[in-house]
VEXKE-104998 format. One line per field, with one value per residue (C-alpha): residue number from 1; residue in three letters; y, z, x. Coordinates in Angstrom, 2 decimals. Layout:
// residues N
num NUM; ...
residuo ALA; ...
y Y; ...
z Z; ...
x X; ...
***
This chain:
// residues 429
num 1; 2; 3; 4; 5; 6; 7; 8; 9; 10; 11; 12; 13; 14; 15; 16; 17; 18; 19; 20; 21; 22; 23; 24; 25; 26; 27; 28; 29; 30; 31; 32; 33; 34; 35; 36; 37; 38; 39; 40; 41; 42; 43; 44; 45; 46; 47; 48; 49; 50; 51; 52; 53; 54; 55; 56; 57; 58; 59; 60; 61; 62; 63; 64; 65; 66; 67; 68; 69; 70; 71; 72; 73; 74; 75; 76; 77; 78; 79; 80; 81; 82; 83; 84; 85; 86; 87; 88; 89; 90; 91; 92; 93; 94; 95; 96; 97; 98; 99; 100; 101; 102; 103; 104; 105; 106; 107; 108; 109; 110; 111; 112; 113; 114; 115; 116; 117; 118; 119; 120; 121; 122; 123; 124; 125; 126; 127; 128; 129; 130; 131; 132; 133; 134; 135; 136; 137; 138; 139; 140; 141; 142; 143; 144; 145; 146; 147; 148; 149; 150; 151; 152; 153; 154; 155; 156; 157; 158; 159; 160; 161; 162; 163; 164; 165; 166; 167; 168; 169; 170; 171; 172; 173; 174; 175; 176; 177; 178; 179; 180; 181; 182; 183; 184; 185; 186; 187; 188; 189; 190; 191; 192; 193; 194; 195; 196; 197; 198; 199; 200; 201; 202; 203; 204; 205; 206; 207; 208; 209; 210; 211; 212; 213; 214; 215; 216; 217; 218; 219; 220; 221; 222; 223; 224; 225; 226; 227; 228; 229; 230; 231; 232; 233; 234; 235; 236; 237; 238; 239; 240; 241; 242; 243; 244; 245; 246; 247; 248; 249; 250; 251; 252; 253; 254; 255; 256; 257; 258; 259; 260; 261; 262; 263; 264; 265; 266; 267; 268; 269; 270; 271; 272; 273; 274; 275; 276; 277; 278; 279; 280; 281; 282; 283; 284; 285; 286; 287; 288; 289; 290; 291; 292; 293; 294; 295; 296; 297; 298; 299; 300; 301; 302; 303; 304; 305; 306; 307; 308; 309; 310; 311; 312; 313; 314; 315; 316; 317; 318; 319; 320; 321; 322; 323; 324; 325; 326; 327; 328; 329; 330; 331; 332; 333; 334; 335; 336; 337; 338; 339; 340; 341; 342; 343; 344; 345; 346; 347; 348; 349; 350; 351; 352; 353; 354; 355; 356; 357; 358; 359; 360; 361; 362; 363; 364; 365; 366; 367; 368; 369; 370; 371; 372; 373; 374; 375; 376; 377; 378; 379; 380; 381; 382; 383; 384; 385; 386; 387; 388; 389; 390; 391; 392; 393; 394; 395; 396; 397; 398; 399; 400; 401; 402; 403; 404; 405; 406; 407; 408; 409; 410; 411; 412; 413; 414; 415; 416; 417; 418; 419; 420; 421; 422; 423; 424; 425; 426; 427; 428; 429
residuo MET; GLU; LYS; SER; ASN; GLU; PRO; TYR; ILE; LEU; ASP; ASP; GLU; THR; ALA; GLY; LEU; PHE; ARG; VAL; ASN; ARG; ARG; VAL; PHE; ILE; ASP; PRO; GLU; CYS; LEU; GLU; HIS; GLU; ARG; ARG; ARG; LEU; PHE; ASP; LYS; CYS; TRP; ILE; TYR; ALA; GLY; HIS; GLU; SER; GLU; VAL; PRO; HIS; ALA; GLY; ASP; TYR; ARG; SER; ARG; ASN; VAL; ALA; GLY; HIS; PRO; MET; ILE; LEU; VAL; ARG; GLY; ASP; ASP; ASN; ALA; ILE; ARG; VAL; LEU; LEU; ASN; THR; CYS; THR; HIS; ARG; GLY; ALA; MET; VAL; CYS; ARG; GLN; LYS; ALA; GLY; ASN; ALA; LYS; THR; PHE; GLN; CYS; ALA; TYR; HIS; ALA; TRP; THR; TYR; ASN; SER; ARG; GLY; GLN; LEU; VAL; GLY; VAL; PRO; GLY; GLU; ASP; SER; TYR; SER; ASP; ALA; PHE; LYS; ARG; GLU; ASP; MET; ALA; LEU; ALA; THR; PRO; PRO; GLN; VAL; ASP; SER; TYR; ARG; GLY; PHE; VAL; PHE; VAL; CYS; PHE; ASP; ARG; ALA; ALA; GLN; SER; LEU; TYR; ASP; TYR; LEU; ALA; GLY; ALA; ARG; GLU; TYR; LEU; ASP; LEU; VAL; ALA; ASP; GLN; CYS; GLN; LEU; GLY; MET; LYS; ILE; VAL; ALA; GLY; GLN; GLN; SER; TYR; SER; ALA; ARG; ALA; ASN; TRP; LYS; LEU; LEU; VAL; GLU; ASN; SER; TYR; ASP; GLY; TYR; HIS; GLY; LEU; PRO; THR; HIS; GLN; ARG; TYR; PHE; THR; PHE; LEU; ALA; ASP; ALA; GLY; ILE; GLN; MET; LYS; GLY; GLY; ASN; ILE; SER; THR; GLN; HIS; GLN; ARG; ALA; VAL; ASP; LEU; GLY; ASN; GLY; HIS; ALA; VAL; LEU; GLU; TYR; ASP; SER; PRO; TRP; GLY; ARG; PRO; ILE; ALA; GLN; TRP; ALA; VAL; ASN; PHE; GLY; GLU; HIS; ARG; LYS; ALA; HIS; PHE; GLU; GLU; LEU; ARG; ARG; ARG; PHE; GLU; GLU; ARG; PHE; GLY; ALA; GLU; ARG; ALA; GLN; ARG; ILE; CYS; GLU; THR; SER; ARG; ASN; LEU; GLY; ILE; PHE; PRO; ASN; LEU; VAL; ILE; ASN; ASP; ILE; MET; ALA; VAL; THR; VAL; ARG; THR; PHE; TYR; PRO; VAL; SER; PRO; ASP; TYR; MET; GLU; VAL; ASN; ALA; TRP; ALA; LEU; ALA; PRO; ALA; ASP; GLU; SER; ALA; GLU; ASP; SER; ALA; LEU; ARG; LEU; ASP; ASN; PHE; LEU; THR; PHE; LEU; GLY; PRO; GLY; GLY; PHE; ALA; THR; PRO; ASP; ASP; VAL; GLU; MET; LEU; GLU; SER; CYS; GLN; ARG; GLY; PHE; ALA; ASN; ARG; GLU; VAL; ALA; TRP; SER; ASP; ILE; SER; ARG; GLY; MET; LYS; ARG; GLU; HIS; PRO; SER; ILE; THR; ASP; GLU; LEU; GLN; MET; ARG; ALA; PHE; TRP; ARG; ARG; TRP; ASN; GLN; LEU; MET; THR; GLU; PRO; GLN; ILE; ARG; ARG; ALA; ARG; LYS; ALA; ALA
y 123.67; 123.65; 127.04; 127.24; 129.78; 128.67; 131.61; 131.44; 131.77; 131.14; 133.22; 133.05; 134.68; 134.25; 130.53; 130.60; 128.90; 129.79; 127.82; 128.05; 126.51; 124.46; 125.55; 128.73; 126.25; 124.47; 126.63; 128.16; 131.10; 132.10; 132.45; 134.71; 136.77; 136.90; 138.01; 141.06; 141.95; 141.11; 141.20; 144.16; 146.27; 145.58; 146.92; 144.03; 143.75; 144.18; 144.13; 145.60; 148.72; 147.20; 144.71; 147.84; 149.88; 151.62; 153.52; 151.15; 148.11; 146.40; 143.12; 141.74; 139.63; 138.58; 140.34; 138.94; 137.79; 141.26; 140.90; 144.07; 145.69; 147.04; 149.58; 152.29; 155.07; 157.40; 159.99; 157.32; 157.16; 153.68; 152.83; 150.03; 149.44; 147.42; 144.83; 145.33; 147.43; 150.05; 149.10; 145.58; 144.38; 142.29; 142.17; 144.64; 143.23; 139.29; 138.85; 138.32; 141.02; 143.18; 146.72; 148.54; 152.17; 151.09; 148.10; 147.39; 145.40; 142.39; 142.41; 145.93; 147.47; 150.15; 151.52; 152.88; 154.17; 153.39; 155.92; 154.10; 157.12; 155.84; 157.16; 154.91; 154.13; 152.83; 154.18; 157.30; 159.43; 156.77; 158.14; 161.31; 164.22; 162.82; 160.21; 161.48; 159.55; 160.88; 159.35; 155.81; 155.68; 152.50; 152.15; 151.78; 150.78; 153.35; 153.65; 152.69; 153.38; 152.13; 151.55; 151.09; 150.00; 147.47; 148.56; 147.91; 148.31; 148.90; 148.76; 150.60; 154.25; 154.87; 152.43; 154.00; 155.00; 152.39; 153.79; 153.49; 150.33; 148.69; 149.74; 147.73; 145.97; 148.94; 148.42; 145.08; 146.25; 148.58; 145.96; 144.29; 147.33; 148.63; 145.64; 147.61; 151.41; 151.53; 149.66; 145.92; 144.22; 141.58; 138.93; 137.55; 134.69; 133.56; 130.65; 129.63; 126.71; 125.55; 123.67; 121.84; 123.59; 126.58; 129.71; 130.59; 127.49; 128.83; 132.14; 130.08; 127.93; 130.69; 132.07; 128.58; 128.16; 124.96; 122.72; 123.28; 120.48; 117.79; 118.55; 119.63; 116.75; 116.13; 119.58; 119.35; 115.88; 117.16; 120.12; 117.52; 114.76; 118.13; 118.64; 122.12; 122.87; 125.55; 128.33; 127.40; 124.07; 124.96; 128.01; 127.88; 130.11; 132.73; 135.82; 135.14; 136.46; 136.70; 140.26; 141.22; 144.28; 145.44; 145.21; 141.43; 141.83; 139.81; 138.37; 135.81; 137.35; 135.06; 134.56; 133.16; 129.55; 129.07; 131.00; 134.23; 136.35; 139.18; 137.19; 137.35; 133.87; 132.75; 129.23; 127.73; 129.96; 128.83; 130.01; 132.00; 134.02; 135.31; 138.30; 139.32; 139.30; 140.86; 143.76; 144.07; 144.06; 146.83; 148.80; 148.26; 149.10; 152.46; 153.11; 152.10; 151.49; 148.34; 147.35; 147.72; 146.30; 143.15; 143.01; 143.27; 140.89; 138.33; 138.03; 136.28; 137.39; 135.75; 138.57; 138.31; 140.99; 140.87; 139.30; 137.43; 138.92; 136.97; 138.30; 135.80; 137.09; 133.93; 132.35; 134.42; 136.94; 135.75; 137.54; 135.37; 135.90; 133.54; 133.67; 131.30; 129.79; 127.87; 127.06; 124.00; 125.51; 128.12; 129.53; 130.81; 133.09; 133.66; 136.01; 136.28; 139.81; 140.74; 144.19; 145.98; 146.00; 142.51; 140.74; 137.52; 135.64; 136.71; 136.15; 132.73; 131.87; 133.61; 131.94; 128.30; 128.91; 130.18; 127.23; 124.48; 125.38; 127.56; 126.45; 124.53; 121.52; 122.34; 120.77; 122.91; 123.88; 120.31; 119.35; 122.27; 121.52; 118.02; 119.10; 121.71; 119.24; 116.77; 119.15; 119.89; 116.07; 115.86; 118.45; 115.93; 114.60; 117.30; 115.94; 117.41; 121.18; 123.00; 123.82; 124.85; 127.73; 127.98; 127.47; 129.96; 132.01; 132.28; 133.06; 136.50; 136.33; 133.89; 132.29; 131.76; 128.16; 129.46; 130.64; 134.45; 135.31; 133.16; 134.58; 138.06; 137.04; 135.20; 138.12; 140.57; 138.44; 137.56; 141.26; 142.00; 138.83; 139.89; 143.33; 145.16; 146.25; 149.90; 151.98; 154.73; 158.07; 157.55; 159.65; 162.10; 160.88
z 153.72; 150.05; 148.91; 148.66; 147.08; 149.02; 151.12; 154.99; 155.57; 154.04; 155.11; 153.49; 155.72; 153.19; 153.70; 157.17; 156.78; 157.97; 157.85; 158.56; 156.91; 158.90; 157.24; 159.38; 162.39; 160.91; 158.35; 159.49; 156.80; 158.29; 161.73; 160.32; 158.71; 162.07; 163.82; 161.35; 160.90; 164.21; 166.84; 165.48; 164.63; 167.58; 171.00; 173.30; 176.89; 179.00; 182.57; 185.08; 186.86; 190.78; 189.75; 190.35; 192.98; 194.47; 192.92; 191.29; 191.43; 187.97; 186.34; 183.33; 180.83; 177.26; 175.56; 172.11; 171.54; 173.04; 176.29; 178.28; 181.80; 183.35; 185.72; 188.22; 188.01; 190.74; 189.56; 190.18; 186.34; 184.50; 181.80; 179.48; 178.69; 176.11; 177.78; 175.98; 176.42; 174.23; 173.97; 172.49; 172.99; 176.37; 178.74; 181.41; 183.87; 184.58; 187.47; 186.89; 189.74; 192.33; 193.51; 192.04; 191.50; 188.48; 185.84; 185.17; 182.36; 182.79; 180.15; 180.23; 183.17; 181.57; 184.02; 183.55; 186.18; 186.62; 183.95; 181.57; 181.23; 180.91; 184.08; 184.10; 181.54; 182.48; 180.71; 179.36; 178.69; 175.73; 173.59; 171.34; 171.91; 169.46; 172.09; 174.25; 177.09; 176.27; 172.67; 174.70; 177.03; 176.94; 174.21; 174.75; 172.45; 169.94; 172.04; 175.41; 177.20; 179.78; 180.28; 183.86; 185.20; 182.27; 180.32; 176.60; 174.19; 170.32; 168.00; 165.30; 165.61; 163.29; 164.96; 166.59; 169.92; 172.81; 173.77; 170.28; 169.79; 172.81; 171.30; 173.13; 175.30; 177.45; 178.76; 180.15; 181.28; 183.32; 184.88; 186.02; 187.20; 189.05; 191.54; 193.98; 194.64; 195.48; 192.17; 191.27; 191.83; 190.17; 193.20; 193.68; 191.51; 187.99; 186.56; 183.34; 180.96; 177.58; 175.13; 171.99; 170.11; 167.95; 169.90; 168.15; 169.05; 172.99; 171.66; 170.69; 173.73; 176.24; 175.23; 174.01; 175.79; 173.84; 175.21; 178.69; 179.95; 177.56; 178.23; 181.95; 183.35; 186.08; 187.52; 187.44; 188.67; 191.77; 192.44; 192.66; 194.84; 197.30; 197.49; 195.46; 193.53; 191.34; 190.27; 186.98; 186.74; 184.13; 182.02; 179.90; 181.98; 181.07; 181.05; 178.43; 175.26; 172.79; 171.74; 168.93; 170.33; 167.57; 166.31; 166.76; 170.47; 171.59; 174.82; 176.41; 179.24; 181.37; 184.84; 187.01; 187.65; 190.41; 193.39; 193.19; 196.09; 195.01; 194.15; 196.47; 196.75; 196.49; 196.95; 197.55; 200.48; 203.20; 204.90; 207.78; 204.77; 203.62; 205.91; 204.51; 200.94; 201.19; 202.71; 199.69; 197.31; 199.37; 198.80; 195.07; 194.86; 196.65; 194.09; 190.81; 191.33; 191.49; 187.80; 187.30; 190.74; 189.54; 186.42; 188.29; 190.85; 189.51; 185.65; 184.27; 181.45; 179.18; 177.36; 174.53; 173.55; 170.28; 169.59; 172.60; 175.88; 177.76; 180.83; 182.29; 185.25; 186.48; 189.66; 189.67; 187.57; 185.46; 183.09; 180.46; 177.45; 175.08; 172.44; 169.62; 169.65; 166.71; 164.74; 167.00; 170.22; 172.71; 176.09; 178.29; 181.57; 183.65; 186.93; 189.20; 189.77; 192.80; 194.71; 196.38; 199.47; 199.53; 202.78; 203.65; 203.90; 200.59; 198.97; 199.99; 198.79; 195.39; 194.85; 195.88; 192.99; 190.92; 191.27; 191.47; 188.07; 186.29; 187.53; 185.42; 187.71; 188.08; 186.71; 183.60; 182.35; 181.86; 180.01; 177.64; 176.91; 176.16; 173.88; 171.89; 171.49; 170.39; 167.51; 166.69; 166.41; 164.11; 161.88; 160.60; 158.45; 155.85; 153.56; 155.94; 155.17; 156.85; 160.46; 160.76; 163.07; 161.87; 165.00; 165.46; 162.45; 161.10; 164.81; 165.63; 169.01; 169.14; 172.60; 174.44; 173.17; 169.58; 167.79; 167.07; 169.49; 167.39; 164.12; 165.23; 166.13; 162.72; 160.71; 162.24; 161.77; 158.19; 157.62; 158.95; 157.32; 153.97; 153.39; 151.17; 153.26; 152.66; 153.89; 156.33; 157.56; 160.74; 163.75; 165.06; 168.04
x 181.49; 180.20; 178.93; 175.20; 172.78; 169.95; 168.73; 169.04; 165.30; 161.93; 159.14; 155.86; 153.42; 150.53; 150.75; 152.00; 155.21; 158.75; 161.76; 165.43; 168.19; 170.23; 173.54; 173.43; 174.12; 177.09; 178.58; 181.88; 181.52; 178.06; 179.78; 182.37; 179.48; 177.86; 181.03; 181.17; 177.44; 175.94; 178.70; 180.61; 177.50; 174.69; 174.96; 176.33; 175.53; 179.25; 177.67; 175.84; 176.65; 176.18; 179.13; 181.41; 180.02; 183.09; 185.89; 188.51; 186.29; 186.56; 185.36; 187.56; 185.79; 185.47; 182.51; 181.90; 185.29; 186.79; 188.68; 187.47; 187.46; 184.38; 185.70; 184.49; 186.94; 188.69; 185.74; 183.06; 182.35; 181.89; 183.98; 184.55; 188.32; 189.78; 192.13; 195.11; 198.20; 198.80; 202.82; 202.63; 199.31; 199.36; 196.40; 196.95; 194.35; 194.52; 192.10; 188.53; 187.39; 188.99; 189.74; 192.64; 194.10; 196.01; 196.33; 200.09; 201.12; 203.31; 205.23; 206.97; 205.25; 203.31; 200.73; 197.17; 195.01; 191.34; 190.07; 192.39; 194.93; 198.81; 200.46; 203.83; 206.20; 209.64; 212.75; 210.19; 213.25; 214.18; 211.28; 211.29; 209.36; 206.73; 205.81; 202.65; 201.00; 197.47; 197.88; 198.76; 195.79; 193.88; 191.45; 187.47; 184.65; 183.46; 180.00; 179.36; 176.18; 174.14; 169.95; 168.78; 171.89; 172.63; 175.71; 176.25; 179.02; 178.70; 181.74; 179.92; 180.24; 177.60; 174.95; 171.73; 171.57; 171.19; 168.02; 166.41; 168.08; 166.46; 163.04; 160.12; 162.68; 162.86; 159.46; 160.20; 163.82; 161.91; 159.54; 162.82; 164.79; 161.46; 161.45; 163.40; 163.30; 167.14; 167.97; 169.23; 172.11; 173.99; 174.42; 178.10; 179.09; 178.82; 177.79; 179.90; 179.48; 179.66; 177.73; 178.45; 175.96; 175.40; 174.94; 171.53; 169.95; 170.24; 168.68; 165.60; 165.56; 165.67; 162.14; 160.61; 157.56; 156.68; 159.66; 158.93; 156.56; 157.98; 161.79; 161.55; 159.25; 161.87; 161.01; 157.50; 157.60; 159.86; 157.65; 154.36; 156.56; 157.21; 153.68; 153.77; 150.61; 151.64; 149.36; 147.36; 149.33; 151.95; 152.67; 149.67; 147.79; 145.21; 147.47; 149.99; 151.26; 154.31; 155.52; 157.73; 159.62; 161.52; 165.06; 165.30; 164.08; 161.25; 159.36; 157.05; 155.03; 152.70; 151.29; 153.94; 153.13; 155.70; 156.73; 158.64; 160.00; 157.98; 154.75; 151.95; 150.98; 155.03; 153.86; 157.24; 158.09; 155.89; 152.90; 154.94; 156.34; 152.67; 152.59; 156.02; 155.29; 152.07; 153.68; 155.97; 152.98; 151.49; 154.71; 154.34; 150.99; 151.98; 154.51; 152.84; 149.13; 147.70; 147.63; 151.47; 152.20; 150.37; 152.37; 155.74; 154.83; 152.53; 153.82; 157.15; 158.85; 161.13; 162.84; 165.67; 167.75; 169.17; 171.44; 172.74; 171.47; 168.51; 166.87; 164.52; 162.21; 160.62; 161.36; 164.29; 166.13; 168.73; 170.99; 172.56; 175.04; 176.36; 178.94; 180.07; 183.51; 183.09; 179.82; 179.00; 180.35; 179.47; 180.53; 177.69; 177.86; 175.04; 174.27; 171.51; 169.95; 168.24; 166.76; 169.82; 167.99; 166.72; 167.01; 169.31; 166.27; 164.68; 167.72; 168.28; 164.87; 165.72; 169.07; 167.54; 165.17; 167.69; 170.17; 167.30; 165.72; 168.33; 171.80; 174.27; 173.32; 169.61; 166.32; 166.46; 169.78; 171.34; 167.97; 168.23; 171.95; 171.13; 168.34; 170.91; 173.47; 171.02; 169.95; 173.57; 174.36; 170.98; 172.41; 175.02; 171.98; 172.16; 169.87; 167.24; 167.93; 165.32; 163.94; 160.46; 159.47; 155.93; 154.16; 151.22; 152.35; 148.62; 147.28; 146.12; 147.23; 150.17; 150.70; 153.70; 153.83; 154.11; 157.08; 156.64; 159.46; 161.93; 160.71; 161.42; 164.98; 165.44; 163.87; 166.29; 169.07; 168.57; 168.15; 171.60; 173.24; 171.81; 171.40; 173.86; 177.21; 177.32; 180.05; 178.48; 179.69; 181.50; 179.78; 182.05; 184.21
***
C-alpha cells in the first residue's frame, strides 16, 4: 500500500466531528505497528481461573499470536507458560485441554512439570557442567496477573499494573463477578469462528447500540412471533448510558429489555419460574442492598476492555476475544460465563439465550459477521477515505445509540500508534 502522511483520525471536539482513516483497516504496515505497540504493550486476556479448577488442569490457546498454556500447578498456583520447548522450540502441549503432571516435547522428549520446571532431559550426561535445568524452564510472559478471576498477560515489563490498567472497567467487572457469591465459571465449550474483516470492526460492533434494530430485525421478529413482549420494547429504555472508562475501555449500560436468569421479570423463562427468580433477587438485595442488586440484576452492559476483550452481560454473559491474522481477517473465540453454583435448569436457560442470540449460528452473530465483511469489502473503494464516528459527540449525555464508546477506543488506539517510542527502563524481574 502506498505510504500516506494523512493522520489516522480527525478529532474535532469543537465542531463535533470524528473521522477514522479507512487505511487503518487495510494497511499491512498498520497491522505490524499494532502488533508491536498494542498487543506487545497492553494487558491481554488469557483465560479465566475457573477453566483450570484442579491441580494439573490446563488449557492451551493462542493469545495475541503467542501459543500459551494456562495451567494450575501442583502447588495450586495458576500460571501462564509460553508453549515452546526451551531446547529447540517445538510446542510442548499439543492438546487444547486436559490434566497432566508433566508436558513432554514430542521432538526430543524434554519434560516439564506443571510449574514449568524442566524435570527430564534424555542423555543429560552429554551436557557440560554449564548446563543447568533451572535455566531452561518454560518461559512466562513478563507480567501475569488476574482480577476477579480474569487472567491477563503483558509482554511489557514496564507497563502499569493490571489494576491500574483496568481503570474504570473494574467497576463493571465487579458487576459481573458479584453475580455469584462462590464466583463465576466459564461454561464448558468454546465458540471459535472467523471473519474476513479487520479486527477493529468487531471492537466497534461489540458495543454499538446504533446497529441493533436495523441489523438484527430477525431476532426481534422471532421474539414477537413467539409472543414475547420485551420490557421497554427495545434497548432504548430510560436507564441507559455510554461511559468512557479510561485507557481505551468503554461500556454501554442500559435497562435489560430481554430475559436474563437473574432478572426479576425474566420474561423468556415462564411464569412457573417467577418465584425462583424472586428468591434470587432477594438474596442479591441481602448481599448488596436494593440499589446495587437492581443494577446487577436488571441492567445489561456491553463492556470493551482495550484492545480486544469484550464482556457482554446481556441475556447471558459472553466473554469474547479476537485477534488479527491479516488486515482483512480475524479469528474469534467466545465463552459463556455463569455463576459457579447455577442450577442445571438455570444453566439451560442461560445457554439457550446465549446460543439463540450470540452463537455462531444464532440470530445476531451471523448478521454481525456479514456486516463487518460488507464493510471490509466496501473499503476497496479507496476514493472514500474516512469513516464517520461523530454520532452524539456534542451531547452532554450520549445515549447508547451514540458513538462515545468507539471514540474512547480510537483515541487510545491513536495515542499508542502515534506516540514516540521512547525506550523505558525495564522493571526489575
